[in-house]
N, CA and C atoms as an extended XYZ file, in Angstrom:
456
Properties=species:S:1:pos:R:3:atomname:S:1:resname:S:1:resid:I:1 pbc="F F F"
N        -8.331      -23.165       27.128 N   UNK     1
C        -8.522      -22.093       26.170 CA  UNK     1
C        -9.216      -22.664       24.935 C   UNK     1
N       -10.247      -22.003       24.491 N   UNK     2
C       -10.991      -22.467       23.320 CA  UNK     2
C       -10.403      -21.841       22.052 C   UNK     2
N       -10.163      -22.725       21.043 N   UNK     3
C        -9.660      -22.276       19.749 CA  UNK     3
C       -10.453      -22.948       18.632 C   UNK     3
N       -10.401      -22.334       17.441 N   UNK     4
C       -11.049      -22.896       16.253 CA  UNK     4
C        -9.941      -23.387       15.339 C   UNK     4
N       -10.029      -24.653       14.906 N   UNK     5
C        -8.994      -25.207       14.037 CA  UNK     5
C        -9.152      -24.727       12.601 C   UNK     5
N        -8.038      -24.339       11.984 N   UNK     6
C        -8.025      -23.902       10.587 CA  UNK     6
C        -7.553      -25.006        9.654 C   UNK     6
N        -7.052      -26.119       10.209 N   UNK     7
C        -6.683      -27.270        9.405 CA  UNK     7
C        -6.828      -28.520       10.259 C   UNK     7
N        -6.831      -29.682        9.594 N   UNK     8
C        -6.931      -30.934       10.326 CA  UNK     8
C        -5.639      -31.161       11.098 C   UNK     8
N        -5.762      -31.414       12.390 N   UNK     9
C        -4.601      -31.674       13.233 CA  UNK     9
C        -4.768      -33.072       13.821 C   UNK     9
N        -3.757      -33.905       13.616 N   UNK    10
C        -3.815      -35.292       14.062 CA  UNK    10
C        -4.096      -35.376       15.562 C   UNK    10
N        -5.033      -36.226       15.944 N   UNK    11
C        -5.433      -36.497       17.315 CA  UNK    11
C        -6.054      -35.289       18.038 C   UNK    11
N        -6.324      -34.195       17.309 N   UNK    12
C        -6.904      -33.009       17.944 CA  UNK    12
C        -8.298      -32.739       17.387 C   UNK    12
N        -8.396      -32.595       16.051 N   UNK    13
C        -9.701      -32.316       15.471 CA  UNK    13
C        -9.607      -31.947       14.005 C   UNK    13
N       -10.755      -31.599       13.428 N   UNK    14
C       -10.852      -31.280       12.004 CA  UNK    14
C       -11.080      -29.783       11.818 C   UNK    14
N       -11.042      -29.351       10.571 N   UNK    15
C       -11.238      -27.940       10.225 CA  UNK    15
C       -12.568      -27.436       10.791 C   UNK    15
N       -12.518      -26.274       11.443 N   UNK    16
C       -13.734      -25.651       11.954 CA  UNK    16
C       -14.156      -26.114       13.337 C   UNK    16
N       -13.517      -27.148       13.872 N   UNK    17
C       -13.866      -27.623       15.214 CA  UNK    17
C       -13.457      -26.588       16.260 C   UNK    17
N       -14.305      -26.396       17.243 N   UNK    18
C       -13.945      -25.544       18.379 CA  UNK    18
C       -13.534      -26.496       19.493 C   UNK    18
N       -12.257      -26.410       19.873 N   UNK    19
C       -11.731      -27.344       20.860 CA  UNK    19
C       -11.166      -26.596       22.057 C   UNK    19
N       -11.031      -27.308       23.155 N   UNK    20
C       -10.467      -26.736       24.373 CA  UNK    20
C        -9.088      -27.365       24.581 C   UNK    20
N        -8.044      -26.546       24.538 N   UNK    21
C        -6.679      -27.046       24.732 CA  UNK    21
C        -5.987      -26.180       25.789 C   UNK    21
N        -4.841      -26.653       26.228 N   UNK    22
C        -4.089      -25.870       27.215 CA  UNK    22
C        -3.586      -24.584       26.574 C   UNK    22
N        -3.500      -23.558       27.376 N   UNK    23
C        -3.136      -22.221       26.897 CA  UNK    23
C        -1.785      -22.209       26.176 C   UNK    23
N        -0.784      -22.874       26.721 N   UNK    24
C         0.556      -22.891       26.117 CA  UNK    24
C         0.553      -23.568       24.759 C   UNK    24
N        -0.164      -24.698       24.639 N   UNK    25
C        -0.253      -25.424       23.365 CA  UNK    25
C        -0.943      -24.559       22.318 C   UNK    25
N        -2.003      -23.865       22.741 N   UNK    26
C        -2.731      -22.995       21.813 CA  UNK    26
C        -1.836      -21.863       21.330 C   UNK    26
N        -1.208      -21.155       22.276 N   UNK    27
C        -0.399      -19.987       21.909 CA  UNK    27
C         0.879      -20.355       21.183 C   UNK    27
N         1.603      -21.325       21.706 N   UNK    28
C         2.939      -21.621       21.190 CA  UNK    28
C         2.956      -22.509       19.959 C   UNK    28
N         1.908      -23.308       19.743 N   UNK    29
C         1.916      -24.205       18.590 CA  UNK    29
C         0.786      -23.907       17.613 C   UNK    29
N        -0.447      -24.066       18.057 N   UNK    30
C        -1.577      -23.954       17.130 CA  UNK    30
C        -1.695      -22.559       16.514 C   UNK    30
N        -1.688      -21.526       17.325 N   UNK    31
C        -1.863      -20.169       16.809 CA  UNK    31
C        -0.581      -19.678       16.138 C   UNK    31
N         0.578      -20.012       16.713 N   UNK    32
C         1.859      -19.588       16.139 CA  UNK    32
C         2.071      -20.169       14.740 C   UNK    32
N         1.604      -21.401       14.509 N   UNK    33
C         1.755      -22.048       13.198 CA  UNK    33
C         0.530      -21.873       12.307 C   UNK    33
N        -0.351      -20.947       12.685 N   UNK    34
C        -1.564      -20.642       11.923 CA  UNK    34
C        -2.436      -21.877       11.676 C   UNK    34
N        -2.510      -22.738       12.682 N   UNK    35
C        -3.369      -23.909       12.604 CA  UNK    35
C        -4.693      -23.661       13.326 C   UNK    35
N        -4.759      -22.536       14.088 N   UNK    36
C        -5.976      -22.233       14.841 CA  UNK    36
C        -6.085      -20.737       15.111 C   UNK    36
N        -7.298      -20.325       15.503 N   UNK    37
C        -7.583      -18.948       15.931 CA  UNK    37
C        -8.265      -19.004       17.293 C   UNK    37
N        -8.169      -17.896       18.059 N   UNK    38
C        -8.926      -17.810       19.297 CA  UNK    38
C       -10.414      -17.936       18.967 C   UNK    38
N       -11.175      -18.571       19.832 N   UNK    39
C       -12.596      -18.813       19.564 CA  UNK    39
C       -13.467      -17.641       20.000 C   UNK    39
N       -13.265      -16.479       19.386 N   UNK    40
C       -14.141      -15.334       19.654 CA  UNK    40
C       -15.351      -15.423       18.715 C   UNK    40
N       -16.384      -14.654       18.994 N   UNK    41
C       -17.590      -14.699       18.155 CA  UNK    41
C       -17.274      -14.308       16.712 C   UNK    41
N       -16.407      -13.282       16.553 N   UNK    42
C       -16.047      -12.831       15.204 CA  UNK    42
C       -15.295      -13.924       14.443 C   UNK    42
N       -14.344      -14.565       15.130 N   UNK    43
C       -13.549      -15.616       14.481 CA  UNK    43
C       -14.400      -16.824       14.107 C   UNK    43
N       -15.389      -17.164       14.943 N   UNK    44
C       -16.280      -18.283       14.635 CA  UNK    44
C       -17.047      -17.997       13.346 C   UNK    44
N       -17.579      -16.768       13.214 N   UNK    45
C       -18.308      -16.390       11.997 CA  UNK    45
C       -17.385      -16.418       10.779 C   UNK    45
N       -16.162      -15.906       10.951 N   UNK    46
C       -15.177      -15.854        9.857 CA  UNK    46
C       -14.828      -17.265        9.373 C   UNK    46
N       -14.592      -18.182       10.306 N   UNK    47
C       -14.225      -19.554        9.941 CA  UNK    47
C       -15.385      -20.248        9.248 C   UNK    47
N       -16.619      -19.995        9.688 N   UNK    48
C       -17.782      -20.581        9.008 CA  UNK    48
C       -17.844      -20.149        7.545 C   UNK    48
N       -17.490      -18.879        7.277 N   UNK    49
C       -17.508      -18.366        5.905 CA  UNK    49
C       -16.431      -19.019        5.040 C   UNK    49
N       -15.243      -19.197        5.606 N   UNK    50
C       -14.115      -19.685        4.783 CA  UNK    50
C       -13.845      -21.181        4.939 C   UNK    50
N       -14.771      -21.894        5.573 N   UNK    51
C       -14.586      -23.331        5.815 CA  UNK    51
C       -14.371      -24.120        4.524 C   UNK    51
N       -15.123      -23.813        3.479 N   UNK    52
C       -14.979      -24.554        2.218 CA  UNK    52
C       -13.615      -24.306        1.580 C   UNK    52
N       -13.127      -23.051        1.657 N   UNK    53
C       -11.788      -22.751        1.131 CA  UNK    53
C       -10.724      -23.521        1.893 C   UNK    53
N       -10.879      -23.576        3.215 N   UNK    54
C        -9.914      -24.300        4.036 CA  UNK    54
C        -9.935      -25.792        3.696 C   UNK    54
N       -11.130      -26.330        3.442 N   UNK    55
C       -11.250      -27.744        3.069 CA  UNK    55
C       -10.559      -28.022        1.735 C   UNK    55
N       -10.720      -27.103        0.773 N   UNK    56
C       -10.067      -27.257       -0.528 CA  UNK    56
C        -8.548      -27.255       -0.369 C   UNK    56
N        -8.032      -26.305        0.439 N   UNK    57
C        -6.591      -26.243        0.673 CA  UNK    57
C        -6.092      -27.524        1.328 C   UNK    57
N        -6.879      -28.034        2.294 N   UNK    58
C        -6.492      -29.264        2.975 CA  UNK    58
C        -6.475      -30.441        1.999 C   UNK    58
N        -7.447      -30.503        1.096 N   UNK    59
C        -7.473      -31.577        0.092 CA  UNK    59
C        -6.289      -31.485       -0.852 C   UNK    59
N        -5.883      -30.256       -1.214 N   UNK    60
C        -4.701      -30.087       -2.064 CA  UNK    60
C        -3.449      -30.577       -1.348 C   UNK    60
N        -3.339      -30.234       -0.061 N   UNK    61
C        -2.189      -30.707        0.725 CA  UNK    61
C        -2.194      -32.236        0.806 C   UNK    61
N        -3.396      -32.810        0.939 N   UNK    62
C        -3.515      -34.260        1.037 CA  UNK    62
C        -3.095      -34.926       -0.276 C   UNK    62
N        -3.499      -34.335       -1.427 N   UNK    63
C        -3.090      -34.877       -2.740 CA  UNK    63
C        -1.582      -34.809       -2.906 C   UNK    63
N        -1.001      -33.673       -2.502 N   UNK    64
C         0.451      -33.502       -2.578 CA  UNK    64
C         1.151      -34.551       -1.706 C   UNK    64
N         0.626      -34.769       -0.504 N   UNK    65
C         1.187      -35.764        0.407 CA  UNK    65
C         1.071      -37.167       -0.189 C   UNK    65
N        -0.041      -37.446       -0.868 N   UNK    66
C        -0.232      -38.759       -1.494 CA  UNK    66
C         0.765      -38.984       -2.629 C   UNK    66
N         1.053      -37.931       -3.400 N   UNK    67
C         2.025      -38.084       -4.486 CA  UNK    67
C         3.428      -38.331       -3.924 C   UNK    67
N         3.775      -37.659       -2.813 N   UNK    68
C         5.061      -37.910       -2.161 CA  UNK    68
C         5.088      -39.328       -1.604 C   UNK    68
N         3.955      -39.779       -1.058 N   UNK    69
C         3.841      -41.129       -0.518 CA  UNK    69
C         4.168      -42.169       -1.583 C   UNK    69
N         3.618      -41.979       -2.799 N   UNK    70
C         3.878      -42.918       -3.899 CA  UNK    70
C         5.360      -42.967       -4.259 C   UNK    70
N         6.040      -41.827       -4.159 N   UNK    71
C         7.451      -41.772       -4.539 CA  UNK    71
C         8.373      -42.424       -3.526 C   UNK    71
N         8.068      -42.275       -2.228 N   UNK    72
C         9.030      -42.731       -1.219 CA  UNK    72
C         8.602      -43.946       -0.404 C   UNK    72
N         7.337      -44.317       -0.436 N   UNK    73
C         6.862      -45.394        0.425 CA  UNK    73
C         7.598      -46.705        0.159 C   UNK    73
N         8.126      -47.296        1.220 N   UNK    74
C         8.799      -48.593        1.120 CA  UNK    74
C        10.221      -48.526        0.600 C   UNK    74
N        10.712      -47.342        0.273 N   UNK    75
C        12.075      -47.215       -0.256 CA  UNK    75
C        13.116      -47.409        0.831 C   UNK    75
N        14.305      -47.826        0.411 N   UNK    76
C        15.420      -47.957        1.341 CA  UNK    76
C        16.439      -46.863        1.064 C   UNK    76
N        16.920      -46.251        2.128 N   UNK    77
C        17.950      -45.218        2.022 CA  UNK    77
C        19.154      -45.662        2.838 C   UNK    77
N        20.331      -45.577        2.241 N   UNK    78
C        21.544      -46.015        2.914 CA  UNK    78
C        22.298      -44.868        3.557 C   UNK    78
N        22.816      -45.124        4.753 N   UNK    79
C        23.610      -44.146        5.479 CA  UNK    79
C        24.892      -44.828        5.924 C   UNK    79
N        26.028      -44.161        5.720 N   UNK    80
C        27.301      -44.696        6.202 CA  UNK    80
C        27.730      -43.866        7.404 C   UNK    80
N        27.989      -44.554        8.518 N   UNK    81
C        28.382      -43.882        9.762 CA  UNK    81
C        29.571      -44.610       10.383 C   UNK    81
N        30.355      -43.870       11.142 N   UNK    82
C        31.447      -44.481       11.893 CA  UNK    82
C        30.865      -45.380       12.983 C   UNK    82
N        31.484      -46.563       13.160 N   UNK    83
C        30.959      -47.484       14.168 CA  UNK    83
C        32.101      -48.187       14.899 C   UNK    83
N        31.755      -48.774       16.041 N   UNK    84
C        32.716      -49.556       16.813 CA  UNK    84
C        32.686      -50.988       16.301 C   UNK    84
N        33.548      -51.842       16.863 N   UNK    85
C        33.523      -53.243       16.431 CA  UNK    85
C        32.287      -53.970       16.951 C   UNK    85
N        31.551      -53.371       17.907 N   UNK    86
C        30.311      -53.966       18.410 CA  UNK    86
C        29.107      -53.567       17.557 C   UNK    86
N        29.346      -52.972       16.405 N   UNK    87
C        28.292      -52.489       15.493 CA  UNK    87
C        27.452      -51.367       16.088 C   UNK    87
N        28.000      -50.638       17.052 N   UNK    88
C        27.308      -49.475       17.598 CA  UNK    88
C        27.869      -48.224       16.941 C   UNK    88
N        27.001      -47.235       16.770 N   UNK    89
C        27.422      -46.003       16.113 CA  UNK    89
C        27.995      -45.008       17.107 C   UNK    89
N        28.883      -44.159       16.602 N   UNK    90
C        29.298      -42.997       17.371 CA  UNK    90
C        28.238      -41.935       17.112 C   UNK    90
N        27.361      -41.726       18.073 N   UNK    91
C        26.230      -40.833       17.863 CA  UNK    91
C        25.038      -41.635       17.375 C   UNK    91
N        24.167      -40.989       16.606 N   UNK    92
C        22.985      -41.679       16.078 CA  UNK    92
C        22.541      -40.987       14.795 C   UNK    92
N        21.608      -41.622       14.107 N   UNK    93
C        21.056      -41.030       12.883 CA  UNK    93
C        19.806      -40.253       13.291 C   UNK    93
N        19.848      -38.940       13.093 N   UNK    94
C        18.767      -38.046       13.524 CA  UNK    94
C        17.817      -37.739       12.354 C   UNK    94
N        16.587      -37.275       12.664 N   UNK    95
C        15.639      -36.894       11.615 CA  UNK    95
C        16.182      -35.854       10.631 C   UNK    95
N        17.009      -34.905       11.095 N   UNK    96
C        17.571      -33.900       10.175 CA  UNK    96
C        18.459      -34.570        9.127 C   UNK    96
N        19.204      -35.572        9.553 N   UNK    97
C        20.071      -36.302        8.624 CA  UNK    97
C        19.242      -37.096        7.610 C   UNK    97
N        18.152      -37.708        8.078 N   UNK    98
C        17.257      -38.464        7.195 CA  UNK    98
C        16.612      -37.518        6.185 C   UNK    98
N        16.211      -36.334        6.654 N   UNK    99
C        15.609      -35.325        5.784 CA  UNK    99
C        16.570      -34.920        4.667 C   UNK    99
N        17.830      -34.669        5.025 N   UNK   100
C        18.841      -34.299        4.020 CA  UNK   100
C        19.071      -35.438        3.036 C   UNK   100
N        19.057      -36.670        3.532 N   UNK   101
C        19.268      -37.846        2.686 CA  UNK   101
C        18.156      -37.973        1.642 C   UNK   101
N        16.914      -37.799        2.055 N   UNK   102
C        15.772      -37.879        1.132 CA  UNK   102
C        15.858      -36.751        0.105 C   UNK   102
N        16.288      -35.560        0.543 N   UNK   103
C        16.445      -34.413       -0.358 CA  UNK   103
C        17.505      -34.716       -1.418 C   UNK   103
N        18.637      -35.321       -1.003 N   UNK   104
C        19.715      -35.649       -1.949 CA  UNK   104
C        19.291      -36.717       -2.948 C   UNK   104
N        18.666      -37.784       -2.446 N   UNK   105
C        18.334      -38.927       -3.302 CA  UNK   105
C        17.142      -38.645       -4.210 C   UNK   105
N        16.032      -38.180       -3.635 N   UNK   106
C        14.784      -38.025       -4.403 CA  UNK   106
C        14.379      -36.580       -4.666 C   UNK   106
N        15.141      -35.617       -4.145 N   UNK   107
C        14.836      -34.200       -4.308 CA  UNK   107
C        13.430      -33.854       -3.794 C   UNK   107
N        13.086      -34.416       -2.622 N   UNK   108
C        11.794      -34.156       -1.995 CA  UNK   108
C        12.059      -33.504       -0.645 C   UNK   108
N        11.425      -32.337       -0.411 N   UNK   109
C        11.592      -31.640        0.858 CA  UNK   109
C        10.675      -32.242        1.916 C   UNK   109
N        11.274      -32.784        2.973 N   UNK   110
C        10.514      -33.296        4.107 CA  UNK   110
C        11.110      -32.677        5.356 C   UNK   110
N        10.265      -32.058        6.160 N   UNK   111
C        10.745      -31.414        7.383 CA  UNK   111
C        11.145      -32.483        8.404 C   UNK   111
N        12.238      -32.245        9.127 N   UNK   112
C        12.645      -33.209       10.155 CA  UNK   112
C        11.555      -33.483       11.194 C   UNK   112
N        10.687      -32.519       11.452 N   UNK   113
C         9.615      -32.720       12.431 CA  UNK   113
C         8.586      -33.762       11.971 C   UNK   113
N         8.542      -34.046       10.667 N   UNK   114
C         7.607      -35.040       10.133 CA  UNK   114
C         8.136      -36.458       10.292 C   UNK   114
N         9.427      -36.594       10.565 N   UNK   115
C        10.092      -37.898       10.581 CA  UNK   115
C        10.097      -38.468       11.996 C   UNK   115
N         9.586      -39.708       12.127 N   UNK   116
C         9.508      -40.357       13.425 CA  UNK   116
C        10.094      -41.764       13.355 C   UNK   116
N        11.378      -41.923       13.728 N   UNK   117
C        11.944      -43.283       13.767 CA  UNK   117
C        11.221      -44.107       14.833 C   UNK   117
N        10.986      -45.411       14.530 N   UNK   118
C        10.300      -46.266       15.506 CA  UNK   118
C        11.159      -46.465       16.753 C   UNK   118
N        12.477      -46.616       16.529 N   UNK   119
C        13.418      -46.695       17.643 CA  UNK   119
C        14.581      -45.770       17.317 C   UNK   119
N        15.374      -45.420       18.324 N   UNK   120
C        16.542      -44.585       18.058 CA  UNK   120
C        17.530      -45.382       17.222 C   UNK   120
N        18.090      -44.728       16.218 N   UNK   121
C        19.015      -45.409       15.320 CA  UNK   121
C        20.430      -45.197       15.855 C   UNK   121
N        20.916      -46.195       16.630 N   UNK   122
C        22.214      -46.075       17.275 CA  UNK   122
C        23.154      -47.230       16.935 C   UNK   122
N        22.740      -48.095       15.992 N   UNK   123
C        23.592      -49.217       15.623 CA  UNK   123
C        23.453      -49.500       14.129 C   UNK   123
N        24.259      -50.426       13.627 N   UNK   124
C        24.180      -50.802       12.218 CA  UNK   124
C        22.951      -51.668       11.991 C   UNK   124
N        22.415      -51.636       10.773 N   UNK   125
C        21.267      -52.476       10.445 CA  UNK   125
C        20.187      -51.710        9.708 C   UNK   125
N        18.988      -52.329        9.649 N   UNK   126
C        17.844      -51.725        8.967 CA  UNK   126
C        16.850      -51.232       10.012 C   UNK   126
N        16.343      -50.028        9.776 N   UNK   127
C        15.402      -49.429       10.714 CA  UNK   127
C        14.215      -48.846        9.958 C   UNK   127
N        12.998      -49.124       10.461 N   UNK   128
C        11.796      -48.538        9.862 CA  UNK   128
C        11.613      -47.127       10.411 C   UNK   128
N        11.241      -46.213        9.506 N   UNK   129
C        11.013      -44.828        9.893 CA  UNK   129
C         9.673      -44.393        9.317 C   UNK   129
N         8.824      -43.821       10.180 N   UNK   130
C         7.507      -43.347        9.745 CA  UNK   130
C         7.616      -41.861        9.433 C   UNK   130
N         7.024      -41.455        8.308 N   UNK   131
C         7.011      -40.044        7.933 CA  UNK   131
C         5.562      -39.593        7.844 C   UNK   131
N         5.206      -38.606        8.670 N   UNK   132
C         3.843      -38.086        8.710 CA  UNK   132
C         3.742      -36.934        7.707 C   UNK   132
N         3.239      -37.223        6.504 N   UNK   133
C         3.165      -36.242        5.426 CA  UNK   133
C         1.951      -35.321        5.561 C   UNK   133
N         0.892      -35.832        6.194 N   UNK   134
C        -0.368      -35.105        6.332 CA  UNK   134
C        -1.081      -35.746        7.513 C   UNK   134
N        -2.089      -35.095        8.057 N   UNK   135
C        -2.778      -35.675        9.212 CA  UNK   135
C        -3.401      -37.037        8.892 C   UNK   135
N        -3.630      -37.323        7.584 N   UNK   136
C        -4.231      -38.599        7.198 CA  UNK   136
C        -3.312      -39.448        6.321 C   UNK   136
N        -2.100      -38.980        6.022 N   UNK   137
C        -1.194      -39.708        5.114 CA  UNK   137
C         0.161      -39.937        5.794 C   UNK   137
N         0.490      -41.213        5.992 N   UNK   138
C         1.777      -41.581        6.577 CA  UNK   138
C         2.530      -42.498        5.626 C   UNK   138
N         3.819      -42.219        5.461 N   UNK   139
C         4.669      -43.070        4.636 CA  UNK   139
C         5.622      -43.822        5.548 C   UNK   139
N         6.138      -44.955        5.055 N   UNK   140
C         7.124      -45.692        5.824 CA  UNK   140
C         8.308      -45.991        4.925 C   UNK   140
N         9.502      -45.651        5.401 N   UNK   141
C        10.720      -45.935        4.650 CA  UNK   141
C        11.645      -46.763        5.531 C   UNK   141
N        12.709      -47.290        4.909 N   UNK   142
C        13.688      -48.074        5.650 CA  UNK   142
C        15.041      -47.379        5.537 C   UNK   142
N        15.694      -47.180        6.666 N   UNK   143
C        17.034      -46.599        6.689 CA  UNK   143
C        18.011      -47.754        6.937 C   UNK   143
N        18.945      -47.937        6.002 N   UNK   144
C        19.965      -48.979        6.143 CA  UNK   144
C        21.256      -48.301        6.586 C   UNK   144
N        21.690      -48.630        7.802 N   UNK   145
C        22.904      -48.031        8.351 CA  UNK   145
C        24.066      -49.003        8.150 C   UNK   145
N        25.084      -48.512        7.429 N   UNK   146
C        26.267      -49.321        7.162 CA  UNK   146
C        27.473      -48.662        7.786 C   UNK   146
N        28.515      -49.452        7.984 N   UNK   147
C        29.726      -48.936        8.608 CA  UNK   147
C        30.590      -48.241        7.574 C   UNK   147
N        30.991      -47.008        7.876 N   UNK   148
C        31.915      -46.281        7.012 CA  UNK   148
C        33.311      -46.817        7.288 C   UNK   148
N        33.702      -46.844        8.547 N   UNK   149
C        34.987      -47.376        8.986 CA  UNK   149
C        34.817      -47.864       10.416 C   UNK   149
N        35.628      -48.831       10.771 N   UNK   150
C        35.632      -49.285       12.156 CA  UNK   150
C        36.828      -48.700       12.864 C   UNK   150
N        36.600      -48.024       13.958 N   UNK   151
C        37.678      -47.432       14.725 CA  UNK   151
C        37.971      -48.350       15.907 C   UNK   151
N        39.241      -48.656       16.131 N   UNK   152
C        39.578      -49.605       17.198 CA  UNK   152
C        40.409      -48.980       18.271 C   UNK   152
């Protein structure tokens, strides 16, 4: 299915590109999240007209992402979780929990879908977590998992 991108999408394309993607991806993600339009003749003409506006909006989003990057890049966030004597956690630290932690500490809204831990956080220690703020801006933070209590 051919669609026209309304914003830069990582690994897919840039604003105004006409790309061919699978029907489900187009309908359920790109079009549903207003990241693309069906590639009809009318839509192609419309996107050509508003391309500069879309570029300006994308640059504003990129500046906003860069300012968030400066605030959180390289920071360490501590989490206390219940653990066994083998330093393994009961459960794991999920992106939603990391998102809430960043909101509490720095008062910055980051969607859990933007957060990508390098490995699953299932034990005590330090873990690098990548945060995709924009298609061209990625931040990296460190999550320090400490034991709240040891259950025996």
